[in-house]
VEXLO-749827 format. One record per atom (N, C-alpha, C): y, x, z. Coordinates in pm, whole numbers, padded with zeros to 5 digits, always signed. Example, Ala and Ser with C-alpha at 12.3 -4.5 7.8 and 13.67 -1.06 7.14 Angstrom:
2
-00569+01319+00780/-00450+01230+00780/-00330+01320+00780/-00225+01285+00708/-00106+01367+00714/+00003+01290+00787/
This chain:
314
-02711+04224-01106/-02713+04078-01108/-02689+04025-00967/-02600+03924-00956/-02565+03870-00824/-02681+03792-00764/-02706+03815-00637/-02811+03747-00563/-02770+03601-00543/-02851+03507-00592/-02818+03364-00581/-02818+03315-00437/-02875+03394-00346/-02875+03357-00204/-02735+03330-00154/-02639+03409-00199/-02502+03395-00149/-02436+03266-00198/-02471+03222-00319/-02417+03095-00368/-02482+02977-00296/-02609+02991-00262/-02675+02888-00181/-02609+02881-00044/-02575+02996+00012/-02503+02999+00140/-02372+02923+00131/-02299+02945+00023/-02172+02874+00004/-02195+02725-00013/-02306+02688-00077/-02340+02547-00090/-02362+02483+00046/-02438+02552+00131/-02461+02503+00268/-02329+02497+00344/-02245+02601+00325/-02117+02608+00396/-02024+02493+00361/-02016+02458+00232/-01922+02352+00191/-01974+02215+00234/-02105+02196+00234/-02163+02072+00287/-02134+02061+00437/-02150+02173+00508/-02119+02175+00651/-01972+02142+00676/-01884+02193+00590/-01741+02165+00604/-01713+02015+00592/-01773+01951+00492/-01751+01807+00472/-01802+01729+00592/-01921+01764+00642/-01976+01697+00760/-01887+01720+00881/-01834+01842+00893/-01748+01877+01006/-01619+01797+01010/-01576+01743+00896/-01453+01664+00892/-01479+01515+00915/-01605+01480+00940/-01639+01341+00970/-01633+01316+01121/-01650+01191+01158/-01661+01156+01300/-01803+01187+01346/-01820+01300+01412/-01952+01346+01455/-01945+01389+01601/-02060+01401+01669/-02060+01447+01809/-01994+01584+01823/-01931+01607+01937/-01858+01733+01959/-01949+01855+01947/-02071+01844+01998/-02161+01960+01993/-02196+01996+01849/-02220+01896+01765/-02249+01921+01624/-02127+01982+01556/-02010+01932+01591/-01887+01985+01532/-01867+02132+01571/-01889+02164+01699/-01875+02302+01745/-01976+02393+01676/-02098+02341+01654/-02203+02416+01583/-02157+02450+01441/-02104+02352+01369/-02060+02372+01231/-01942+02468+01225/-01843+02445+01311/-01722+02525+01306/-01746+02669+01353/-01856+02693+01419/-01884+02829+01467/-01916+02926+01355/-01947+02873+01234/-01985+02963+01126/-01932+02924+00988/-01900+02797+00962/-01890+02752+00823/-01774+02813+00745/-01655+02830+00804/-01545+02893+00732/-01551+03046+00738/-01588+03106+00854/-01609+03251+00853/-01709+03297+00747/-01810+03213+00721/-01909+03245+00619/-01844+03275+00485/-01749+03193+00444/-01684+03211+00314/-01603+03341+00310/-01536+03372+00420/-01457+03496+00422/-01547+03619+00424/-01659+03611+00495/-01751+03724+00497/-01813+03748+00360/-01852+03641+00291/-01906+03655+00156/-01799+03711+00063/-01675+03661+00078/-01565+03713-00003/-01545+03862+00018/-01552+03906+00144/-01538+04047+00175/-01655+04129+00125/-01774+04073+00133/-01895+04144+00091/-01888+04184-00056/-01835+04097-00139/-01828+04123-00283/-01692+04174-00329/-01602+04197-00235/-01467+04237-00272/-01466+04380-00327/-01393+04396-00437/-01370+04529-00494/-01219+04550-00506/-01169+04662-00455/-01024+04686-00464/-00978+04693-00608/-00862+04636-00634/-00806+04631-00769/-00659+04669-00765/-00602+04705-00880/-00456+04721-00887/-00389+04592-00841/-00279+04605-00769/-00216+04490-00705/-00185+04378-00804/-00132+04413-00921/-00093+04312-01019/-00215+04234-01068/-00324+04304-01094/-00446+04239-01142/-00502+04144-01036/-00505+04191-00910/-00555+04107-00801/-00467+03985-00781/-00337+04003-00789/-00243+03893-00770/-00263+03787-00878/-00274+03830-01003/-00293+03735-01113/-00422+03656-01096/-00528+03724-01060/-00657+03658-01043/-00654+03561-00925/-00590+03601-00816/-00584+03518-00696/-00495+03396-00717/-00386+03413-00792/-00297+03301-00824/-00374+03197-00906/-00447+03244-01006/-00521+03154-01094/-00633+03081-01020/-00707+03153-00936/-00826+03097-00873/-00798+03022-00744/-00692+03060-00672/-00667+03004-00540/-00535+02929-00528/-00429+02991-00577/-00296+02932-00556/-00274+02809-00644/-00314+02814-00769/-00296+02698-00858/-00372+02575-00808/-00501+02588-00770/-00570+02470-00714/-00502+02418-00587/-00450+02510-00505/-00381+02468-00383/-00257+02385-00417/-00178+02433-00513/-00055+02363-00551/-00087+02226-00611/-00185+02220-00701/-00221+02092-00765/-00271+01993-00661/-00364+02037-00576/-00417+01949-00472/-00308+01912-00372/-00221+02008-00342/-00111+01984-00249/-00012+01881-00299/+00012+01878-00429/+00102+01779-00488/+00037+01640-00488/-00092+01636-00520/-00162+01508-00529/-00183+01443-00393/-00197+01524-00287/-00225+01469-00154/-00117+01371-00107/+00011+01408-00103/+00112+01309-00062/+00130+01195-00161/+00102+01220-00289/+00111+01112-00390/+00015+00998-00357/-00102+01033-00303/-00200+00931-00262/-00136+00831-00166/-00061+00884-00068/+00003+00797+00031/+00123+00721-00028/+00191+00784-00122/+00302+00714-00189/+00251+00593-00266/+00133+00605-00326/+00077+00497-00406/+00046+00372-00324/+00021+00391-00194/-00007+00275-00107/+00113+00240-00019/+00228+00304-00048/+00351+00270+00023/+00366+00332+00160/+00284+00431+00192/+00292+00497+00323/+00381+00621+00311/+00511+00599+00314/+00606+00707+00286/+00614+00808+00400/+00596+00762+00524/+00602+00855+00639/+00489+00956+00633/+00367+00907+00607/+00252+00999+00599/+00264+01090+00478/+00319+01037+00368/+00340+01119+00248/+00433+01235+00279/+00541+01208+00351/+00635+01313+00390/+00569+01414+00483/+00491+01363+00580/+00422+01449+00677/+00324+01542+00605/+00245+01487+00513/+00146+01567+00441/+00213+01664+00344/+00322+01620+00283/+00396+01709+00193/+00451+01830+00266/+00505+01806+00386/+00555+01918+00468/+00439+02007+00513/+00325+01945+00543/+00207+02022+00585/+00160+02119+00478/+00169+02076+00351/+00130+02163+00240/+00217+02288+00237/+00343+02276+00273/+00433+02391+00274/+00395+02492+00381/+00337+02444+00491/+00298+02535+00599/+00160+02596+00576/+00072+02524+00510/-00051+02585+00463/-00163+02600+00563/-00154+02543+00681/-00270+02533+00769/-00247+02420+00869/-00335+02406+00962/-00329+02288+01049/-00264+02315+01183/-00224+02440+01207/-00143+02473+01324/-00211+02451+01458/-00169+02527+01555/-00223+02514+01690/-00151+02404+01767/-00225+02321+01842/-00159+02219+01925/-00087+02278+02046/-00109+02408+02071/-00049+02473+02187/+00069+02563+02152/+00104+02572+02024/+00215+02658+01983/+00348+02602+02034/+00444+02690+02058/+00577+02647+02103/+00643+02560+01997/+00620+02596+01871/+00678+02522+01760/+00563+02468+01673/+00540+02338+01685/+00428+02277+01614/+00466+02244+01470/+00366+02243+01382/+00390+02221+01239/+00298+02112+01186/+00333+02049+01073/+00248+01944+01015/+00116+02000+00963/+00023+01910+00933/-00110+01950+00890/-00121+01947+00738/-00195+02043+00682/-00211+02047+00536/-00348+01997+00492/-00443+01988+00584/-00577+01943+00548/-00670+02058+00512/-00780+02025+00445/-00888+02122+00420/-00848+02237+00330/-00744+02219+00248/-00709+02323+00150/-00637+02443+00213/-00621+02443+00345/-00566+02562+00412/-00647+02686+00372/-00776+02666+00347/-00864+02777+00315/-00818+02852+00190/-00768+02781+00090/-00727+02845-00036/-00612+02942-00014/-00511+02898+00062/-00398+02986+00092/-00441+03102+00180/-00525+03073+00279/-00571+03178+00370/-00646+03287+00294/-00735+03246+00204/-00811+03344+00126/-00719+03420+00030/-00620+03352-00024/-00522+03415-00113/-00453+03532-00042/-00397+03505+00076/-00327+03610+00150/-00422+03715+00204/-00539+03671+00249/-00638+03763+00305/-00679+03868+00203/-00703+03827+00080/-00741+03920-00027/-00630+04022-00054/-00507+03974-00058/-00395+04065-00086/-00375+04165+00028/-00378+04115+00151/-00360+04203+00267/-00473+04306+00276/-00596+04257+00258/-00710+04348+00272/-00711+04453+00163/-00675+04416+00043/-00670+04512-00067/-00575+04627-00034/-00461+04591+00026/-00363+04694+00065/-00419+04783+00176/-00476+04722+00280/-00528+04797+00394/-00643+04888+00351/-00733+04832+00271/-00854+04906+00230/-00819+05030+00148/-00715+05019+00067/-00678+05131-00021/-00585+05232+00047/-00535+05200+00166/-00438+05287+00232/-00495+05366+00350/-00604+05317+00409/-00657+05388+00526/-00808+05373+00533/-00873+05477+00583/-01018+05471+00602/-01055+05395+00730/-00953+05363+00810/-00976+05286+00933/-00950+05137+00909/-00982+05091+00790/-00950+04953+00751/-01019+04848+00837/-01137+04878+00887/-01210+04779+00968/-01139+04758+01102/-01102+04867+01167/-01033+04857+01296/-00896+04793+01279/-00823+04837+01178/-00688+04783+01156/-00693+04634+01123/-00791+04593+01043/-00805+04451+01011/-00832+04368+01136/-00917+04421+01225/-00949+04350+01349/-00825+04337+01437/-00747+04444+01448/-00625+04441+01531/-00526+04339+01476/-00504+04342+01345/-00411+04247+01283/-00458+04104+01306/-00587+04081+01297/-00642+03947+01317/-00617+03896+01459/-00639+03982+01556/-00617+03944+01696/-00471+03907+01719/-00380+03992+01673/-00237+03968+01692/-00194+03840+01621/-00240+03823+01496/-00203+03704+01418/-00256+03577+01483/-00379+03580+01533/-00439+03463+01597/-00363+03426+01725/-00327+03526+01804/-00252+03501+01927/-00115+03442+01896/-00046+03501+01799/+00087+03455+01762/+00082+03311+01710/-00017+03283+01623/-00027+03149+01567/-00069+03044+01669/-00150+03083+01764/-00202+02988+01863/-00098+02951+01968/-00020+03051+02011/+00070+03028+02123/+00219+03017+02086/+00257+03066+01969/+00402+03073+01941/+00439+02983+01823/+00411+03023+01701/+00452+02944+01586/+00360+02971+01467/+00347+02871+01383/+00269+02882+01261/+00367+02898+01144/+00384+03018+01089/+00479+03039+00979/+00437+02963+00853/+00532+02938+00763/+00500+02865+00639/+00407+02943+00546/+00349+02868+00452/+00270+02920+00340/+00138+02985+00382/+00093+02961+00505/-00039+03007+00546/-00056+03157+00556/+00056+03230+00565/+00049+03378+00568/-00028+03426+00692/+00002+03365+00806/-00057+03412+00932/-00205+03379+00939/-00243+03264+00888/-00385+03228+00892/-00466+03323+00803/-00404+03371+00694/-00469+03470+00610/-00488+03602+00683/-00389+03639+00763/-00400+03762+00842/-00508+03748+00950/-00516+03631+01011/-00616+03611+01117/-00758+03614+01061/-00773+03586+00931/-00906+03586+00868/-00953+03726+00830/-00866+03825+00840/-00901+03961+00799/-01024+04015+00871/-01045+03974+00995/-01158+04026+01071/-01290+03987+01003/-01300+03864+00954/-01424+03820+00888/-01439+03885+00751/-01329+03895+00678/-01333+03956+00545/-01376+04102+00556/-01322+04173+00654/-01355+04315+00671/-01498+04334+00720/-01549+04241+00800/-01690+04248+00842/-01781+04236+00721/-01748+04142+00632/-01827+04127+00510/-01827+04254+00427/-01711+04315+00414/-01700+04439+00338/-01778+04551+00404/-01773+04557+00536/-01845+04661+00609/-01996+04646+00593/-02046+04523+00592/-02189+04500+00575/-02238+04557+00442/-02153+04550+00340/-02188+04601+00208/-02167+04752+00200/-02050+04798+00240/-02016+04940+00227/-02109+05030+00308/-02141+04985+00429/-02221+05069+00517/-02371+05035+00510/-02406+04940+00423/-02547+04901+00403/-02619+04881+00537/-02560+04799+00622/-02615+04774+00755/-02748+04700+00743/-02850+04750+00811/-02984+04691+00804/-02986+04552+00866/-03060+04463+00803/-03067+04324+00849/-03130+04313+00988/-03219+04405+01020/-03284+04401+01152/-03182+04416+01265/-03072+04483+01239/-02968+04500+01341/-02893+04369+01366/-02898+04276+01269/-02823+04152+01280/-02902+04039+01346/-03034+04055+01355/-03117+03948+01411/-03076+03910+01553/-03051+04006+01644/-03008+03967+01780/-02881+03883+01783/-02796+03898+01680/-02671+03823+01677/-02695+03674+01656/-02809+03639+01597/-02843+03497+01578/-02859+03430+01714/-02920+03500+01809/-02938+03445+01943/-02803+03434+02015/-02717+03531+01992/-02581+03524+02050/-02506+03406+01992/-02529+03377+01865/-02465+03262+01800/-02496+03133+01875/-02622+03113+01915/-02659+02992+01988/-02587+02984+02122/-02565+03098+02185/-02489+03100+02310/-02345+03059+02285/-02290+03107+02173/-02151+03077+02137/-02126+02928+02120/-02224+02858+02069/-02208+02715+02045/-02175+02642+02175/-02228+02691+02287/-02208+02625+02416/-02093+02684+02496/-02067+02814+02480/-01970+02879+02568/-01844+02928+02497/-01842+02923+02366/-01726+02967+02292/-01682+02854+02198/-01574+02878+02127/-01527+02780+02028/-01448+02853+01921/-01468+02813+01796/-01399+02877+01685/-01349+02770+01590/-01220+02771+01563/-01161+02682+01463/-01048+02757+01395/-01078+02812+01279/-00986+02904+01214/-00853+02841+01179/-00853+02717+01131/-00730+02652+01084/-00629+02628+01194/-00676+02629+01320/-00584+02610+01433/-00578+02735+01523/-00625+02847+01471/-00622+02976+01543/-00698+02972+01675/-00799+02889+01684/-00868+02873+01812/-00992+02961+01817/-00988+03062+01905/-01100+03153+01926/-01122+03164+02077/-01203+03076+02132/-01231+03080+02275/-01327+03196+02303/-01284+03288+02389/-01356+03414+02413/-01371+03486+02279/-01263+03545+02234/-01250+03597+02097/-01367+03684+02052/-01406+03787+02126/-01517+03872+02076/-01647+03793+02057/-01673+03700+02148/-01794+03620+02139/-01790+03529+02017/-01673+03473+01989/-01658+03385+01872/-01681+03461+01743/-01631+03584+01735/-01647+03664+01613/-01792+03706+01594/-01854+03753+01702/-01995+03794+01694/-02083+03674+01661/-02052+03560+01723/-02127+03438+01696/-02116+03395+01551/-01995+03407+01494/-01975+03371+01354/-02059+03460+01262/-02068+03589+01295/-02151+03681+01217/-02298+03644+01231/-02340+03612+01354/-02479+03571+01376/-02512+03443+01303/-02419+03346+01306/-02440+03220+01237/-02447+03239+01086/-02361+03325+01033/-02361+03352+00889/-02492+03419+00848/-02541+03510+00932/-02669+03575+00900/-02785+03475+00907/-02778+03381+01002/-02882+03278+01010/-02883+03192+00884/-02765+03159+00833/-02757+03083+00708/-02809+03166+00591/-02788+03297+00598/-02844+03386+00494/-02996+03379+00494/-03057+03382+00612/-03203+03376+00622/-03255+03244+00566/-03189+03134+00605/-03229+03002+00555/-03213+02995+00403/-03102+03048+00353/-03074+03045+00208/-03175+03128+00131/-03214+03241+00189/-03315+03326+00126/-03447+03251+00113/-03482+03177+00217/-03604+03097+00213/-03596+02987+00109/-03480+02924+00099/-03461+02818-00001/-03476+02875-00141/-03417+02991-00165/-03426+03054-00298/-03569+03093-00335/-03647+03129-00235/-03784+03176-00261/-03886+03064-00271/-03860+02950-00203/-03966+02850-00189/-03931+02709-00235/-03805+02679-00263/-03770+02541-00299/-03685+02540-00425/-03748+02510-00536/-03682+02517-00667/-03568+02416-00680/-03593+02289-00644/-03494+02183-00669/-03379+02187-00569/-03411+02213-00443/-03303+02225-00343/-03215+02345-00377/-03278+02453-00421/-03203+02571-00464/-03107+02536-00578/-03156+02461-00675/-03074+02425-00792/-02952+02343-00750/-02972+02247-00660/-02862+02163-00613/-02760+02245-00534/-02811+02327-00442/-02720+02407-00359/-02648+02514-00440/-02714+02566-00543/-02648+02662-00631/-02529+02599-00702/-02549+02479-00753/-02439+02409-00820/-02324+02386-00722/-02356+02341-00603/-02252+02313-00503/-02183+02442-00461/-02262+02549-00442/-02204+02676-00399/-02115+02741-00502/-02162+02744-00627/-02084+02804-00735/-01951+02731-00754/-01952+02600-00731/-01832+02518-00751/-01768+02474-00620/-01788+02553-00516/-01743+02512-00382/-01592+02494-00371/-01514+02574-00444/-01369+02560-00436/-01321+02430-00500/-01385+02391-00609/-01350+02263-00674/-01388+02148-00582/-01506+02157-00521/-01551+02053-00428/-01456+02043-00310/-01409+02157-00261/-01311+02158-00151/-01188+02076-00187/-01135+02097-00307/-01014+02026-00350/-01040+01876-00363/-01152+01839-00423/-01184+01697-00436/-01213+01634-00300/-01272+01710-00210/-01293+01660-00074/-01160+01625-00009/-01061+01712-00024/-00929+01685+00032/-00873+01553-00023/-00883+01534-00154/-00827+01415-00218/-00905+01289-00181/-01036+01299-00177/-01120+01184-00139/-01097+01147+00006/-01094+01246+00093/-01075+01222+00236/-00941+01153+00263/-00836+01199+00198/-00704+01137+00219/-00693+01002+00149/-00765+00983+00041/-00767+00851-00023/-00830+00748+00068/-00941+00785+00132/-01007+00695+00226/-00915+00664+00344/-00847+00768+00395/-00755+00750+00508/-00639+00658+00469/-00583+00679+00351/-00470+00598+00305/-00510+00452+00285/-00628+00429+00225/-00676+00292+00202/-00705+00223+00334/-00774+00296+00426/-00811+00236+00555/-00688+00201+00639/-00585+00281+00630/-00465+00259+00711/-00375+00151+00653/-00365+00144+00521/-00263+00060+00459/-00317-00060+00380/-00444-00059+00341/-00496-00169+00258/-00609-00243+00329/-00724-00179+00345/-00836-00242+00414/-00923-00134+00477/-00989-00170+00584/-01069-00075+00660/-01199-00041+00585/-01227+00089+00577/-01354+00137+00522/-01442+00180+00639/-01558+00119+00652/-01645+00146+00766/-01689+00292+00773/-01730+00336+00892/-01767+00476+00914/-01882+00521+00824/-01982+00435+00808/-02098+00474+00725/-02057+00489+00578/-01979+00393+00528/-01930+00404+00390/-01839+00526+00375/-01757+00549+00477/-01666+00664+00477/-01744+00794+00462/-01849+00808+00542/-01931+00929+00538/-02002+00945+00405/-02058+00834+00355/-02131+00840+00228/-02039+00877+00113/-01921+00815+00109/-01824+00844+00002/-01777+00988+00011/-01746+01033+00133/-01697+01169+00153/-01800+01274+00114/-01926+01242+00134/-02032+01339+00104/-02065+01344-00045/-02068+01228-00109/-02118+01220-00246/-02007+01235-00351/-01894+01165-00330/-01792+01156-00435/-01732+01292-00475/-01700+01382-00382/-01646+01513-00426/-01741+01589-00519/-01870+01579-00492/-01969+01648-00578/-01977+01580-00714/-01975+01446-00715/-01978+01372-00842/-01854+01403-00925/-01738+01403-00863/-01613+01434-00933/-01613+01577-00986/-01669+01668-00908/-01679+01808-00952/-01768+01820-01075/-01881+01750-01073/-01971+01751-01189/-01901+01698-01313/-01827+01587-01297/-01751+01530-01410/-01644+01626-01457/-01576+01689-01362/-01470+01787-01390/-01524+01901-01478/-01638+01954-01439/-01697+02068-01512/-01744+02025-01650/-01805+01906-01660/-01852+01857-01790/-01737+01834-01887/-01625+01784-01836/-01507+01761-01921/-01453+01895-01972/-01443+01994-01882/-01394+02126-01922/-01485+02188-02028/-01617+02180-02005/-01712+02235-02102/-01703+02164-02236/-01679+02033-02232/-01664+01955-02356/-01545+02006-02437/-01433+02028-02368/-01314+02075-02439/-01332+02218-02491/-01404+02300-02416/-01432+02436-02464/-01516+02432-02590/-01617+02345-02590/-01703+02330-02708/-01621+02279-02826/-01533+02183-02799/-01447+02126-02904/-01358+02234-02966/-01304+02320-02879/-01216+02427-02930/-01293+02526-03017/-01419+02554-02979/-01504+02645-03058/-01523+02588-03198/-01553+02457-03205/-01573+02393-03335/-01441+02390-03416/-01329+02372-03344/-01200+02371-03411/-01169+02507-03475/-01202+02612-03400/-01180+02748-03453/-01273+02776-03570/-01397+02725-03559/-01493+02748-03665/-01453+02674-03793/
């Protein structure tokens, strides 16, 4: 039976992601970005099981690529509806590139928004499955590929379809897998939590733009931060029934919330730019609450249709 702690972790992670996309102090933003997206890749790696390529591809297309395409199509349509054709074109092109690109690359690319994660995880799963099944040195090879991909994406060019960002995420995915495969004791990870706090001040991590200031420190800090969230989540699961229930719902449905967050965030931006200004407080409140509300409605509608089909068959 799957430990609910990991879904609570994902719930905390997706809430942190939404907060990180708001107008917040730089130190708080650096704190959030130091762990929130690596957390998802580490959890993905922790539970990853190698599969035949065709089976993995079909599952990844259904779970990751289809939501990316649907959200990617709807994002520029939001701007078209308010007559902002330039931004619609910019966002449409950004969806083709699949991440937010480095500001220091020789060849800069448009931004795709929060859904870069879906494409990155799609490619990361495929690449890791190949590496894991071909060599016993998968951890070292994944780390090397990640370093090269991050350097190339940061300084040279961001290739289309998010392929490179998926390769740069391999280091986190492989760390998650290693924690499970090698059954690493939790006591060994406690010192990394203290390193994480150092990273917040002296390092910087932003996966979507290939930014890893002091690369080894950023990676170790991300692991320490993820473990700290694990400790907090474990406490929530053991001692807080209602908070656990809310975070479980958010964590289990984190990918759906991610997609609705993208659409809500761009809807607010389109309205504020072209129709009327939405104040910062309302912006934050809408961004925090509406994606979760829409996700709840989304799930209830799907369950309703499933129930209807059961009765139809009966």
